N, C-alpha and C positions, 0 to 999 in steps of 0.2 A: 909568544914570539913566532911560532910557526904560522899562526893566522896573519900576523903582520907581514911576514915575508910573502905569503900567498897574495895578500892584497897589493903589495908593492909590485909583484910580478904581473898580476892582472892589469894594474894601472899602466905599467910600462908597455905591455903588449897592446893594450887598447890605444894608448897615446901614439905609439909607433905606427900601428896599422891605419889609424884614421888620418894622421898627418901626411902620410905618404901618398894618399889618393886624391887630395885636394888639387884644384887647378889654380893656376896663377895667370891673371890678366896682366899683360905687360904693355908698357909704354913703347910706342914707336915714334920715329922722328921724320916720317915721310908718309904721304898718302899712298894707298895701295895702287899698284898698276892695274889691278882687276877692275877697279871701281872708278866710275865717273863721279867724283866726290861732290856732294852737296853741302854736308855739314860735318864739322869735326868737333869732338868733345874731349875735355881733359878735366883734371881736378879743379882748375880755374883758368881764367883767360890769360893770366900772367904765364902759366905753364905753356900755353899754346904760343903766345906772341913772343915771349923772351927765350924760351928753351925749346920751342918747336916740338912739344910733347903732344902725343895723340893717344888717347885710350880707346876711342870709338869713332868710327867714320860711317856716315850714311850716304847713300846715293843710288846709283844704278849700275848694273853690270850688263853690257851689251854682248850677248852670246852668239847670235847669228843674224843674218839679214832677214830670215823668215820670221823671227820672233821679236816682239818689242822688248826693250831693255827691262831687266828684272830689278825692281826696287830691293835694295839689299843693305846690310850693315856688315862691317868688317871689324873684327876684334882679334888681337893677337893673344893666344893662350898657349902657355908653355912653349914659346918660340915658334908656334905655328899660326899662320894667318887663317882665320876661320871666317868663311862667308856664310851669312845667315840671310834667309829670304824673308821679306816682309809678308806677314800673314794677315795682319789687320791694322788699320790706323783709324783713330777717332779723335775728334776735338770736341771738348765740352768745357764751357766756362773758361775759354782762353787757354786751356791746358790740352796739349796733344799727347796721346799715348800711342806708341807703335810697338807691335809685337812681332818679333822675328824668330825664326827657327832654322836649325840646320846642324848637321854633324853631332846630334845628341844634345844640343844646347837650346835653351829658350832664353831670349833676351827681351826684356820689357823696358822700353825707353819712354820716360815721361818728362816733358819739358814745357816751359812757358816762354813766349817771346817777350823780351824786355829791351829797353834802350840802354846802351852802355854809356860810359863817360863822354865819348866823342859823338854820341848820337847814333852809333852803329847798332845794328840788330844783334842782340845777345840772347842765347838760349840758356835757361837755368832750370835744372831739374836733377834727375837721377836715372841710373839704369840698374836693373837687377838682371844678373845672368845666372843660370842654374843648369845643372845636368841632373841625372837621376839620383845623385847622392849629395851634391853640394850646391850651395847658393851663396852668391856674393853681391853686395850692393855698393854702388859708388855715387856720391854726390858729385855733380858735374856742372860745368859751364861750357858753352860752345859758341861757335860762330859759323858763318858761311865759309866754305872751303875756298881758300885762295892760295893753297900751296902748289 
């Protein structure tokens, strides 16, 4: 009986300590004022077009007149808008992979260009975001930013 109690206490402590430190990627309903938006992504196109939901935005941030705009991604984590800088982008076999970093996070966006129902360009893929302790993956669809 004592061993069972000890196991229960250890399980409770581990569960509580691990769950409290994870991060939450949140949906927003507007594009960021920091970003000249190029692409927006959500769980699916219906979420974007009918509910105005955005999980991830990509584009560029214009910081000064002396420096060219910085290619960036914006994601909202725990109610904070996080700007990540593009580190590397590659396209291989019609699949684009973009790696962003900033504020202790690394985000890898992978997508392919497809034609949607109305012939519009649609992006289909996933993004993985992680920090030093946690990692989350999202299947996504996206489109050109028109918000």
